[in-house]
C-alpha positions as CSV (number, residue, x, y, z in Angstrom):
1,M,-17.6,0.5,9.3
2,K,-16.0,-2.3,11.2
3,G,-13.9,-3.1,8.1
4,F,-12.7,0.6,8.0
5,F,-11.5,0.5,11.6
6,L,-9.9,-2.9,10.9
7,F,-7.9,-1.3,8.0
8,L,-6.8,1.5,10.3
9,F,-5.8,-0.8,13.2
10,T,-3.9,-3.0,10.6
11,G,-2.2,0.1,9.3
12,I,-1.1,1.2,12.8
13,V,0.3,-2.4,13.5
14,F,2.1,-2.1,10.1
15,A,3.6,1.3,10.8
16,L,4.9,0.1,14.1
17,L,6.4,-3.0,12.4
18,Q,7.9,-0.8,9.7
19,S,9.4,1.6,12.1
20,S,10.6,-0.6,14.9
21,V,10.7,-4.3,14.0
22,L,11.6,-4.5,10.4
23,P,14.7,-2.4,10.5
24,L,16.2,-4.9,12.9
25,F,16.0,-7.6,10.2
26,F,16.2,-6.0,6.8
27,S,18.5,-3.4,5.2
28,P,16.7,-0.2,3.9
29,N,16.7,-1.5,0.3
30,W,15.0,-4.9,1.3
31,R,12.6,-3.5,3.8
32,P,8.9,-4.0,2.7
33,N,6.4,-1.1,2.8
34,L,3.4,-2.9,4.5
35,I,1.4,0.3,4.5
36,L,1.7,0.6,0.8
37,I,0.5,-2.9,0.3
38,L,-2.5,-2.1,2.6
39,I,-3.3,1.2,0.8
40,L,-3.2,-0.6,-2.5
41,Y,-5.5,-3.3,-1.2
42,L,-7.7,-0.6,0.4
43,G,-8.1,1.1,-2.8
44,L,-9.5,-2.1,-4.4
45,S,-11.8,-3.2,-1.7
46,E,-13.3,0.0,-0.1
47,N,-15.6,2.6,-1.6
48,L,-13.8,5.9,-2.6
49,P,-14.6,8.2,0.3
50,R,-13.5,5.5,2.9
51,A,-10.5,4.7,0.8
52,I,-9.4,8.3,0.6
53,I,-9.9,9.0,4.4
54,A,-8.1,5.8,5.3
55,S,-5.2,6.6,2.9
56,L,-4.8,10.1,4.4
57,L,-4.9,8.7,7.9
58,L,-2.5,6.0,7.2
59,G,-0.2,8.4,5.3
60,A,-0.2,10.7,8.4
61,I,0.6,7.8,10.6
62,Q,3.5,6.8,8.5
63,D,4.7,10.5,8.2
64,S,4.6,10.7,12.0
65,L,6.3,7.4,12.7
66,C,8.8,6.8,9.9
67,G,8.6,9.6,7.4
68,P,11.2,12.2,6.9
69,N,8.9,15.0,5.9
70,L,5.4,15.8,7.3
71,G,2.9,15.5,4.5
72,L,5.0,13.5,2.1
73,Y,3.3,10.1,2.4
74,I,-0.1,11.7,2.8
75,S,0.2,13.2,-0.7
76,V,1.8,10.1,-2.1
77,Y,-0.8,7.8,-0.8
78,L,-3.5,10.1,-2.0
79,V,-2.2,9.9,-5.6
80,I,-1.9,6.2,-5.3
81,I,-5.4,5.6,-4.0
82,L,-6.8,7.6,-6.8
83,A,-4.8,5.9,-9.5
84,T,-5.7,2.5,-8.0
85,R,-9.5,3.4,-8.1
86,V,-9.1,4.5,-11.7
87,L,-7.3,1.2,-12.6
88,S,-9.7,-1.0,-10.6
89,D,-12.7,0.2,-12.8
90,Q,-10.8,-1.1,-15.9
91,L,-9.3,-4.3,-14.6
92,N,-10.4,-7.6,-13.2
93,V,-9.4,-7.1,-9.5
94,E,-10.5,-10.7,-8.6
95,S,-7.1,-12.0,-9.9
96,P,-4.5,-12.4,-7.2
97,P,-1.6,-12.2,-9.8
98,L,-3.0,-9.0,-11.0
99,L,-3.1,-7.7,-7.4
100,L,0.5,-8.6,-7.2
101,L,1.3,-6.7,-10.5
102,L,-0.6,-3.8,-9.1
103,I,1.7,-3.8,-6.0
104,A,4.7,-3.8,-8.2
105,G,3.3,-0.8,-10.1
106,G,2.4,0.9,-6.9
107,T,5.8,0.5,-5.5
108,L,7.3,2.0,-8.7
109,L,4.9,4.9,-8.5
110,Q,5.5,5.5,-4.8
111,N,9.3,5.8,-5.4
112,L,8.8,8.0,-8.4
113,L,6.5,10.4,-6.5
114,I,8.7,10.5,-3.4
115,G,11.8,11.3,-5.6
116,F,9.8,13.9,-7.5
117,Y,8.5,15.6,-4.3
118,L,11.7,15.5,-2.5
119,T,13.6,16.8,-5.5
120,V,11.2,19.6,-6.4
121,F,9.9,20.8,-3.0
122,A,12.8,19.9,-0.6
123,A,15.7,20.6,-3.1
124,T,17.5,17.4,-2.2
125,A,18.8,16.3,-5.6
126,P,20.9,13.3,-4.2
127,V,17.7,11.5,-3.1
128,L,17.2,10.3,-6.7
129,Q,20.6,8.7,-6.6
130,I,19.5,6.7,-3.5
131,L,16.0,5.9,-4.5
132,F,16.3,4.8,-8.1
133,P,18.9,1.9,-7.7
134,A,16.8,0.5,-4.8
135,I,13.5,0.2,-6.8
136,P,14.0,-3.3,-8.0
137,Q,14.7,-4.6,-4.5
138,Q,11.6,-2.8,-3.1
139,I,9.5,-4.2,-5.7
140,M,10.7,-7.7,-5.2
141,T,10.3,-7.4,-1.4
142,N,6.8,-5.8,-1.5
143,V,5.6,-8.5,-3.9
144,F,7.0,-11.2,-1.8
145,F,5.5,-9.8,1.3
146,A,2.2,-9.2,-0.4
147,T,2.1,-12.8,-1.5
148,I,2.5,-13.9,2.1
149,L,-0.2,-11.6,3.2
150,L,-2.5,-12.6,0.4
151,F,-2.0,-16.3,1.4
152,L,-2.6,-15.4,5.1
153,L,-5.7,-13.4,4.2
154,L,-7.2,-16.3,2.1
155,R,-6.6,-18.6,5.1
156,F,-8.4,-16.2,7.5
157,Q,-11.1,-15.6,5.0
158,R,-12.0,-19.3,5.0
159,L,-12.1,-19.3,8.9
160,F,-14.3,-16.2,9.2
161,G,-16.4,-16.6,6.1
162,Y,-16.4,-14.9,2.8
163,R,-17.1,-11.2,2.4
164,S,-17.8,-9.8,-0.9
165,G,-15.7,-6.7,-2.0
166,L,-12.3,-8.1,-1.0
167,A,-9.9,-7.4,-3.8
168,G,-7.9,-10.4,-5.1
169,L,-10.1,-12.8,-3.4
170,I,-12.9,-15.2,-4.2
171,Y,-16.3,-13.8,-5.2
172,Q,-16.4,-10.2,-6.1
173,S,-18.9,-8.4,-8.2
174,K,-17.8,-5.7,-10.8
175,H,-19.2,-3.1,-8.3
176,H,-16.7,-3.8,-5.6
177,G,-16.6,-1.6,-2.5
178,T,-20.0,-0.1,-2.9
């Protein structure tokens, strides 16, 4: 349960960084989505009920702090967490390069879902002309920041001891997050 609250606290910090600090240093196309990285990691390391609850809460936090429409990121993160859980049963999630590839795929899926939802439900067709050209930059930025976060997580893991069930890290059984 402590890990669950740690994910929520980290998500709140990431949302505050995304909405107030990162816009000062990065243009919108090069701004990392730290909450998406956390959601993908959460989908690999927590059990399904906790992952769903945390993704819904983190989506609501992102909607309230830096989202254009209420409920947009909640639904996007729910789809992403379910897709991550389906893929995590089929793949070796102990591999850090695979975790980075999953982040690239999650970034692509997030942009496609946001474009679809905004086009169909909000009737804003020009959003696709803005989202699609920015996808390569967002993928590179998210993978770069995920590499930095993974490196930092490995450093802190050595300081505080290993915990089984952390995706992309040392020692994980096939039944991760249970």
